[in-house]
MARRO-748668 format. One record per residue: residue number from 0; residue in one letter; x, y, z of N, C-alpha, C in turn. Coordinates in steps of 0.001 Angstrom, whole numbers, padded with zeros to 6 digits. Layout:
N
num->NUM residuo->a n.c1->X n.c2->Y n.c3->Z ca.c1->X ca.c2->Y ca.c3->Z c.c1->X c.c2->Y c.c3->Z
...
This chain:
114
num->0 residuo->q n.c1->002691 n.c2->-031268 n.c3->029385 ca.c1->001916 ca.c2->-031920 ca.c3->028362 c.c1->002678 c.c2->-031889 c.c3->027051
num->1 residuo->r n.c1->002740 n.c2->-033034 n.c3->026428 ca.c1->003436 ca.c2->-033132 ca.c3->025147 c.c1->002527 c.c2->-032713 c.c3->024016
num->2 residuo->w n.c1->003130 n.c2->-032127 n.c3->023000 ca.c1->002393 ca.c2->-031733 ca.c3->021803 c.c1->002291 c.c2->-032943 c.c3->020890
num->3 residuo->s n.c1->001094 n.c2->-033186 n.c3->020358 ca.c1->000925 ca.c2->-034261 ca.c3->019390 c.c1->-000227 c.c2->-033908 c.c3->018458
num->4 residuo->v n.c1->-000183 n.c2->-034465 n.c3->017260 ca.c1->-001250 ca.c2->-034222 ca.c3->016290 c.c1->-002543 c.c2->-034827 c.c3->016805
num->5 residuo->k n.c1->-002470 n.c2->-036004 n.c3->017427 ca.c1->-003672 ca.c2->-036651 ca.c3->017953 c.c1->-004340 c.c2->-035762 c.c3->018993
num->6 residuo->r n.c1->-003545 n.c2->-035178 n.c3->019875 ca.c1->-004087 ca.c2->-034291 ca.c3->020900 c.c1->-004677 c.c2->-033026 c.c3->020277
num->7 residuo->l n.c1->-004039 n.c2->-032549 n.c3->019215 ca.c1->-004520 ca.c2->-031356 ca.c3->018532 c.c1->-005855 c.c2->-031611 c.c3->017847
num->8 residuo->l n.c1->-006005 n.c2->-032781 n.c3->017230 ca.c1->-007230 ca.c2->-033110 ca.c3->016512 c.c1->-008295 c.c2->-033726 c.c3->017408
num->9 residuo->d n.c1->-007960 n.c2->-034051 n.c3->018653 ca.c1->-008913 ca.c2->-034663 ca.c3->019565 c.c1->-010049 c.c2->-033685 c.c3->019872
num->10 residuo->g n.c1->-011272 n.c2->-034153 n.c3->019788 ca.c1->-012430 ca.c2->-033312 ca.c3->020049 c.c1->-012900 c.c2->-032544 c.c3->018825
num->11 residuo->l n.c1->-012195 n.c2->-032660 n.c3->017735 ca.c1->-012574 ca.c2->-031988 ca.c3->016495 c.c1->-013622 c.c2->-032835 c.c3->015783
num->12 residuo->p n.c1->-014682 n.c2->-032223 n.c3->015282 ca.c1->-015669 ca.c2->-033021 ca.c3->014532 c.c1->-014994 c.c2->-033753 c.c3->013377
num->13 residuo->e n.c1->-015492 n.c2->-034955 n.c3->013086 ca.c1->-014843 ca.c2->-035808 ca.c3->012083 c.c1->-014758 c.c2->-035149 c.c3->010713
num->14 residuo->e n.c1->-015779 n.c2->-034376 n.c3->010341 ca.c1->-015753 ca.c2->-033742 ca.c3->009018 c.c1->-014731 c.c2->-032617 c.c3->008932
num->15 residuo->d n.c1->-014267 n.c2->-032119 n.c3->010078 ca.c1->-013263 ca.c2->-031056 ca.c3->010077 c.c1->-011840 c.c2->-031597 c.c3->010213
num->16 residuo->a n.c1->-011691 n.c2->-032881 n.c3->010512 ca.c1->-010363 ca.c2->-033452 ca.c3->010740 c.c1->-009532 c.c2->-033454 c.c3->009459
num->17 residuo->g n.c1->-010140 n.c2->-033769 n.c3->008316 ca.c1->-009402 ca.c2->-033785 ca.c3->007051 c.c1->-008869 c.c2->-032417 c.c3->006671
num->18 residuo->p n.c1->-009741 n.c2->-031385 n.c3->006634 ca.c1->-009226 ca.c2->-030047 ca.c3->006317 c.c1->-008190 c.c2->-029552 c.c3->007329
num->19 residuo->m n.c1->-008361 n.c2->-029900 n.c3->008613 ca.c1->-007385 ca.c2->-029473 ca.c3->009616 c.c1->-006039 c.c2->-030159 c.c3->009378
num->20 residuo->a n.c1->-006072 n.c2->-031444 n.c3->009047 ca.c1->-004825 ca.c2->-032157 ca.c3->008769 c.c1->-004135 c.c2->-031591 c.c3->007526
num->21 residuo->l n.c1->-004922 n.c2->-031272 n.c3->006483 ca.c1->-004332 ca.c2->-030657 ca.c3->005288 c.c1->-003741 c.c2->-029289 c.c3->005597
num->22 residuo->t n.c1->-004397 n.c2->-028545 n.c3->006467 ca.c1->-003879 ca.c2->-027232 ca.c3->006865 c.c1->-002554 c.c2->-027382 c.c3->007596
num->23 residuo->l n.c1->-002488 n.c2->-028344 n.c3->008515 ca.c1->-001234 ca.c2->-028584 ca.c3->009237 c.c1->-000125 c.c2->-029033 c.c3->008282
num->24 residuo->l n.c1->-000466 n.c2->-029906 n.c3->007345 ca.c1->000513 ca.c2->-030369 ca.c3->006380 c.c1->001006 c.c2->-029219 c.c3->005500
num->25 residuo->s n.c1->000092 n.c2->-028357 n.c3->005051 ca.c1->000482 ca.c2->-027194 ca.c3->004240 c.c1->001397 c.c2->-026275 c.c3->005027
num->26 residuo->g n.c1->001073 n.c2->-026059 n.c3->006288 ca.c1->001916 ca.c2->-025211 ca.c3->007127 c.c1->003313 c.c2->-025784 c.c3->007304
num->27 residuo->l n.c1->003394 n.c2->-027102 n.c3->007509 ca.c1->004703 ca.c2->-027734 ca.c3->007641 c.c1->005505 c.c2->-027644 c.c3->006345
num->28 residuo->v n.c1->004836 n.c2->-027857 n.c3->005213 ca.c1->005526 ca.c2->-027747 ca.c3->003920 c.c1->006036 c.c2->-026320 c.c3->003723
num->29 residuo->n n.c1->005180 n.c2->-025341 n.c3->004026 ca.c1->005583 ca.c2->-023943 ca.c3->003850 c.c1->006728 c.c2->-023561 c.c3->004767
num->30 residuo->r n.c1->006792 n.c2->-024179 n.c3->005928 ca.c1->007841 ca.c2->-023844 ca.c3->006893 c.c1->009142 c.c2->-024587 c.c3->006598
num->31 residuo->l n.c1->009043 n.c2->-025866 n.c3->006242 ca.c1->010246 ca.c2->-026678 ca.c3->006118 c.c1->010855 c.c2->-026692 c.c3->004723
num->32 residuo->a n.c1->010035 n.c2->-026611 n.c3->003677 ca.c1->010566 ca.c2->-026691 ca.c3->002315 c.c1->011622 c.c2->-025624 c.c3->002021
num->33 residuo->p n.c1->011401 n.c2->-024350 n.c3->002387 ca.c1->012452 ca.c2->-023361 ca.c3->002108 c.c1->013740 c.c2->-023621 c.c3->002898
num->34 residuo->k n.c1->013613 n.c2->-024235 n.c3->004066 ca.c1->014813 ca.c2->-024527 ca.c3->004864 c.c1->015616 c.c2->-025675 c.c3->004245
num->35 residuo->i n.c1->014907 n.c2->-026641 n.c3->003645 ca.c1->015580 ca.c2->-027806 ca.c3->003086 c.c1->016125 c.c2->-027509 c.c3->001691
num->36 residuo->l n.c1->015322 n.c2->-026882 n.c3->000839 ca.c1->015708 ca.c2->-026681 ca.c3->-000555 c.c1->016552 c.c2->-025431 c.c3->-000785
num->37 residuo->r n.c1->016488 n.c2->-024468 n.c3->000097 ca.c1->017341 ca.c2->-023277 ca.c3->000045 c.c1->017313 c.c2->-022537 c.c3->-001288
num->38 residuo->h n.c1->016115 n.c2->-022214 n.c3->-001747 ca.c1->015971 ca.c2->-021398 ca.c3->-002946 c.c1->014876 c.c2->-020380 c.c3->-002674
num->39 residuo->y n.c1->015049 n.c2->-019176 n.c3->-003148 ca.c1->014110 ca.c2->-018114 ca.c3->-002819 c.c1->012736 c.c2->-018291 c.c3->-003466
num->40 residuo->l n.c1->012606 n.c2->-019150 n.c3->-004471 ca.c1->011310 ca.c2->-019360 ca.c3->-005115 c.c1->010532 c.c2->-020554 c.c3->-004558
num->41 residuo->v n.c1->011082 n.c2->-021254 n.c3->-003580 ca.c1->010413 ca.c2->-022446 ca.c3->-003050 c.c1->009112 c.c2->-022077 c.c3->-002351
num->42 residuo->l n.c1->009131 n.c2->-021099 n.c3->-001472 ca.c1->007912 ca.c2->-020723 ca.c3->-000744 c.c1->006840 c.c2->-020157 c.c3->-001674
num->43 residuo->p n.c1->007152 n.c2->-019216 n.c3->-002571 ca.c1->006110 ca.c2->-018761 ca.c3->-003498 c.c1->005555 c.c2->-019890 c.c3->-004364
num->44 residuo->a n.c1->006419 n.c2->-020792 n.c3->-004818 ca.c1->005949 ca.c2->-021911 ca.c3->-005640 c.c1->005051 c.c2->-022832 c.c3->-004825
num->45 residuo->s n.c1->005414 n.c2->-023074 n.c3->-003586 ca.c1->004597 ca.c2->-023917 ca.c3->-002710 c.c1->003223 c.c2->-023297 c.c3->-002495
num->46 residuo->l n.c1->003180 n.c2->-022008 n.c3->-002229 ca.c1->001898 ca.c2->-021333 ca.c3->-002039 c.c1->001059 c.c2->-021357 c.c3->-003312
num->47 residuo->l n.c1->001692 n.c2->-021127 n.c3->-004449 ca.c1->000975 ca.c2->-021150 ca.c3->-005725 c.c1->000402 c.c2->-022542 c.c3->-006012
num->48 residuo->i n.c1->001192 n.c2->-023577 n.c3->-005759 ca.c1->000726 ca.c2->-024948 ca.c3->-005974 c.c1->-000458 c.c2->-025261 c.c3->-005063
num->49 residuo->q n.c1->-000404 n.c2->-024797 n.c3->-003823 ca.c1->-001507 ca.c2->-025051 ca.c3->-002893 c.c1->-002779 c.c2->-024317 c.c3->-003319
num->50 residuo->i n.c1->-002636 n.c2->-023092 n.c3->-003768 ca.c1->-003815 ca.c2->-022329 ca.c3->-004224 c.c1->-004410 c.c2->-022981 c.c3->-005471
num->51 residuo->l n.c1->-003554 n.c2->-023321 n.c3->-006431 ca.c1->-004047 ca.c2->-023975 ca.c3->-007647 c.c1->-004669 c.c2->-025330 c.c3->-007325
num->52 residuo->g n.c1->-004076 n.c2->-026069 n.c3->-006407 ca.c1->-004636 ca.c2->-027356 ca.c3->-005997 c.c1->-005994 c.c2->-027208 c.c3->-005356
num->53 residuo->f n.c1->-006145 n.c2->-026180 n.c3->-004524 ca.c1->-007436 ca.c2->-025925 ca.c3->-003887 c.c1->-008514 c.c2->-025672 c.c3->-004934
num->54 residuo->y n.c1->-008226 n.c2->-024783 n.c3->-005876 ca.c1->-009220 ca.c2->-024460 ca.c3->-006894 c.c1->-009449 c.c2->-025626 c.c3->-007853
num->55 residuo->l n.c1->-008447 n.c2->-026448 n.c3->-008090 ca.c1->-008633 ca.c2->-027631 ca.c3->-008923 c.c1->-009592 c.c2->-028618 c.c3->-008246
num->56 residuo->v n.c1->-009388 n.c2->-028847 n.c3->-006959 ca.c1->-010283 ca.c2->-029745 ca.c3->-006216 c.c1->-011690 c.c2->-029163 c.c3->-006159
num->57 residuo->v n.c1->-011793 n.c2->-027861 n.c3->-005921 ca.c1->-013113 ca.c2->-027224 ca.c3->-005874 c.c1->-013814 c.c2->-027356 c.c3->-007217
num->58 residuo->s n.c1->-013096 n.c2->-027113 n.c3->-008305 ca.c1->-013741 ca.c2->-027176 ca.c3->-009618 c.c1->-014128 c.c2->-028603 c.c3->-010003
num->59 residuo->c n.c1->-013417 n.c2->-029592 n.c3->-009487 ca.c1->-013750 ca.c2->-030988 ca.c3->-009808 c.c1->-014939 c.c2->-031509 c.c3->-009001
num->60 residuo->f n.c1->-015092 n.c2->-031048 n.c3->-007759 ca.c1->-016082 ca.c2->-031652 ca.c3->-006871 c.c1->-017252 c.c2->-030745 c.c3->-006506
num->61 residuo->t n.c1->-017114 n.c2->-029466 n.c3->-006663 ca.c1->-018177 ca.c2->-028532 ca.c3->-006280 c.c1->-017979 c.c2->-027242 c.c3->-007065
num->62 residuo->s n.c1->-018585 n.c2->-026164 n.c3->-006603 ca.c1->-018413 ca.c2->-024873 ca.c3->-007279 c.c1->-017837 c.c2->-023846 c.c3->-006303
num->63 residuo->v n.c1->-017259 n.c2->-022817 n.c3->-006858 ca.c1->-016704 ca.c2->-021750 ca.c3->-006025 c.c1->-017815 c.c2->-021086 c.c3->-005215
num->64 residuo->a n.c1->-019003 n.c2->-020937 n.c3->-005809 ca.c1->-020124 ca.c2->-020329 ca.c3->-005090 c.c1->-020518 c.c2->-021171 c.c3->-003874
num->65 residuo->a n.c1->-020521 n.c2->-022495 n.c3->-004029 ca.c1->-020867 ca.c2->-023372 ca.c3->-002907 c.c1->-019810 c.c2->-023298 c.c3->-001810
num->66 residuo->v n.c1->-018552 n.c2->-023224 n.c3->-002206 ca.c1->-017468 ca.c2->-023133 ca.c3->-001235 c.c1->-017530 c.c2->-021785 c.c3->-000508
num->67 residuo->r n.c1->-017856 n.c2->-020722 n.c3->-001243 ca.c1->-017987 ca.c2->-019400 ca.c3->-000630 c.c1->-019156 c.c2->-019385 c.c3->000350
num->68 residuo->t n.c1->-020271 n.c2->-020024 n.c3->-000016 ca.c1->-021437 ca.c2->-020101 ca.c3->000872 c.c1->-021101 c.c2->-020886 c.c3->002129
num->69 residuo->a n.c1->-020269 n.c2->-021912 n.c3->001996 ca.c1->-019870 ca.c2->-022720 ca.c3->003152 c.c1->-018899 c.c2->-021974 c.c3->004059
num->70 residuo->g n.c1->-018404 n.c2->-020816 n.c3->003617 ca.c1->-017520 ca.c2->-020007 ca.c3->004455 c.c1->-016043 c.c2->-020277 c.c3->004246
num->71 residuo->w n.c1->-015689 n.c2->-021020 n.c3->003209 ca.c1->-014281 ca.c2->-021307 ca.c3->002953 c.c1->-013569 c.c2->-020172 c.c3->002238
num->72 residuo->l n.c1->-014313 n.c2->-019308 n.c3->001578 ca.c1->-013733 ca.c2->-018173 ca.c3->000849 c.c1->-014419 c.c2->-016882 c.c3->001282
num->73 residuo->w n.c1->-013673 n.c2->-015801 n.c3->001246 ca.c1->-014258 ca.c2->-014493 ca.c3->001520 c.c1->-015079 c.c2->-014049 c.c3->000324
num->74 residuo->d n.c1->-015978 n.c2->-013114 n.c3->000584 ca.c1->-016665 ca.c2->-012459 ca.c3->-000522 c.c1->-015663 c.c2->-011581 c.c3->-001251
num->75 residuo->p n.c1->-015886 n.c2->-011323 n.c3->-002545 ca.c1->-014943 ca.c2->-010461 ca.c3->-003275 c.c1->-014850 c.c2->-009075 c.c3->-002635
num->76 residuo->f n.c1->-013655 n.c2->-008535 n.c3->-002630 ca.c1->-013454 ca.c2->-007196 ca.c3->-002090 c.c1->-014016 c.c2->-006165 c.c3->-003054
num->77 residuo->p n.c1->-014542 n.c2->-005062 n.c3->-002537 ca.c1->-014995 ca.c2->-004000 ca.c3->-003441 c.c1->-013794 c.c2->-003370 c.c3->-004151
num->78 residuo->a n.c1->-014062 n.c2->-002781 n.c3->-005288 ca.c1->-012988 ca.c2->-002136 ca.c3->-006051 c.c1->-012370 c.c2->-001008 c.c3->-005218
num->79 residuo->l n.c1->-011061 n.c2->-000907 n.c3->-005256 ca.c1->-010340 ca.c2->000093 ca.c3->-004491 c.c1->-009966 c.c2->001247 c.c3->-005400
num->80 residuo->d n.c1->-010329 n.c2->002447 n.c3->-004979 ca.c1->-009988 ca.c2->003639 ca.c3->-005739 c.c1->-008716 c.c2->004228 c.c3->-005141
num->81 residuo->l n.c1->-007582 n.c2->003978 n.c3->-005787 ca.c1->-006301 ca.c2->004428 ca.c3->-005264 c.c1->-006135 c.c2->005941 c.c3->-005339
num->82 residuo->r n.c1->-006923 n.c2->006603 n.c3->-006170 ca.c1->-006799 ca.c2->008057 ca.c3->-006276 c.c1->-007281 c.c2->008755 c.c3->-005010
num->83 residuo->s n.c1->-008148 n.c2->008077 n.c3->-004236 ca.c1->-008660 ca.c2->008705 ca.c3->-003012 c.c1->-007697 c.c2->008564 c.c3->-001842
num->84 residuo->l n.c1->-006651 n.c2->007747 n.c3->-002002 ca.c1->-005678 ca.c2->007561 ca.c3->-000931 c.c1->-004656 c.c2->008696 c.c3->-000935
num->85 residuo->s n.c1->-004316 n.c2->009140 n.c3->000242 ca.c1->-003259 ca.c2->010152 ca.c3->000346 c.c1->-002564 c.c2->009987 c.c3->001691
num->86 residuo->l n.c1->-001324 n.c2->010396 n.c3->001752 ca.c1->-000576 ca.c2->010292 ca.c3->003003 c.c1->-001119 c.c2->011236 c.c3->004067
num->87 residuo->g n.c1->-001901 n.c2->012219 n.c3->003657 ca.c1->-002505 ca.c2->013130 ca.c3->004621 c.c1->-003518 c.c2->012435 c.c3->005520
num->88 residuo->n n.c1->-004039 n.c2->011304 n.c3->005067 ca.c1->-004993 ca.c2->010550 ca.c3->005873 c.c1->-004328 c.c2->009629 c.c3->006893
num->89 residuo->v n.c1->-003013 n.c2->009461 n.c3->006807 ca.c1->-002292 ca.c2->008574 ca.c3->007717 c.c1->-002034 c.c2->009315 c.c3->009023
num->90 residuo->r n.c1->-002412 n.c2->008687 n.c3->010126 ca.c1->-002130 ca.c2->009270 ca.c3->011446 c.c1->-000832 c.c2->008654 c.c3->011958
num->91 residuo->l n.c1->000235 n.c2->009428 n.c3->011902 ca.c1->001545 ca.c2->008923 ca.c3->012284 c.c1->001598 c.c2->008516 c.c3->013746
num->92 residuo->s n.c1->000796 n.c2->009116 n.c3->014594 ca.c1->000796 ca.c2->008738 ca.c3->016013 c.c1->000337 c.c2->007290 c.c3->016186
num->93 residuo->v n.c1->-000594 n.c2->006860 n.c3->015361 ca.c1->-001062 ca.c2->005472 ca.c3->015427 c.c1->000035 c.c2->004534 c.c3->014934
num->94 residuo->v n.c1->000691 n.c2->004897 n.c3->013834 ca.c1->001767 ca.c2->004065 ca.c3->013295 c.c1->002913 c.c2->003976 c.c3->014298
num->95 residuo->l n.c1->003310 n.c2->005102 n.c3->014859 ca.c1->004405 ca.c2->005101 ca.c3->015832 c.c1->004013 c.c2->004379 c.c3->017110
num->96 residuo->g n.c1->002736 n.c2->004373 n.c3->017452 ca.c1->002263 ca.c2->003643 ca.c3->018625 c.c1->002383 c.c2->002139 c.c3->018447
num->97 residuo->q n.c1->002461 n.c2->001682 n.c3->017215 ca.c1->002614 ca.c2->000254 ca.c3->016932 c.c1->004057 c.c2->-000113 c.c3->016582
num->98 residuo->w n.c1->004975 n.c2->000808 n.c3->016826 ca.c1->006346 ca.c2->000580 ca.c3->016409 c.c1->006972 c.c2->-000641 c.c3->017077
num->99 residuo->d n.c1->006610 n.c2->-000940 n.c3->018327 ca.c1->007177 ca.c2->-002108 ca.c3->018988 c.c1->006747 c.c2->-003395 c.c3->018271
num->100 residuo->a n.c1->005488 n.c2->-003475 n.c3->017851 ca.c1->005006 ca.c2->-004652 ca.c3->017117 c.c1->005657 c.c2->-004730 c.c3->015735
num->101 residuo->i n.c1->005802 n.c2->-003582 n.c3->015077 ca.c1->006419 ca.c2->-003548 ca.c3->013749 c.c1->007879 c.c2->-003992 c.c3->013837
num->102 residuo->s n.c1->008608 n.c2->-003494 n.c3->014815 ca.c1->010019 ca.c2->-003873 ca.c3->014954 c.c1->010168 c.c2->-005339 c.c3->015337
num->103 residuo->s n.c1->009271 n.c2->-005867 n.c3->016170 ca.c1->009319 ca.c2->-007292 ca.c3->016507 c.c1->009096 c.c2->-008143 c.c3->015270
num->104 residuo->l n.c1->008113 n.c2->-007770 n.c3->014469 ca.c1->007823 ca.c2->-008509 ca.c3->013246 c.c1->009007 c.c2->-008453 c.c3->012286
num->105 residuo->l n.c1->009593 n.c2->-007283 n.c3->012131 ca.c1->010743 ca.c2->-007149 ca.c3->011236 c.c1->011918 c.c2->-007994 c.c3->011708
num->106 residuo->s n.c1->012171 n.c2->-008013 n.c3->013013 ca.c1->013296 ca.c2->-008805 ca.c3->013519 c.c1->013059 c.c2->-010295 c.c3->013310
num->107 residuo->v n.c1->011826 n.c2->-010763 n.c3->013518 ca.c1->011513 ca.c2->-012176 ca.c3->013278 c.c1->011685 c.c2->-012512 c.c3->011806
num->108 residuo->l n.c1->011222 n.c2->-011633 n.c3->010927 ca.c1->011340 ca.c2->-011890 ca.c3->009491 c.c1->012794 c.c2->-011885 c.c3->009034
num->109 residuo->v n.c1->013601 n.c2->-011000 n.c3->009585 ca.c1->015013 ca.c2->-010963 ca.c3->009208 c.c1->015693 c.c2->-012254 c.c3->009615
num->110 residuo->f n.c1->015438 n.c2->-012740 n.c3->010839 ca.c1->016052 ca.c2->-013997 ca.c3->011280 c.c1->015527 c.c2->-015181 c.c3->010476
num->111 residuo->d n.c1->014274 n.c2->-015129 n.c3->010069 ca.c1->013704 ca.c2->-016223 ca.c3->009285 c.c1->014310 c.c2->-016277 c.c3->007887
num->112 residuo->v n.c1->014608 n.c2->-015119 n.c3->007312 ca.c1->015201 ca.c2->-015079 ca.c3->005974 c.c1->016629 c.c2->-015605 c.c3->006014
num->113 residuo->l n.c1->017317 n.c2->-015356 n.c3->007102 ca.c1->018708 ca.c2->-015846 ca.c3->007227 c.c1->018674 c.c2->-017318 c.c3->007450
């Protein structure tokens, strides 16, 4: 079976097709722009432009509260008290048990940066 955007969007409700297409386009921009332009600030700038664009569209057409109610945004995180964190709470056996996943992720990221 061949991969195609039509096949990917097939069966998707019509009201979800636009946001899905924008998501795919954003993903392609985030993936291809740094490869084409070859500058270390391209990806952060692309992400910043997308976030600002999202909030600009939201502020022009609706409210952040309405978008949050619709499930497009998470609820605000509770305040984090960094003083309560300590390395004594870290279970190294759990971290070492995930070492294969951590090393796989690191190797993919290293090849992606090159």
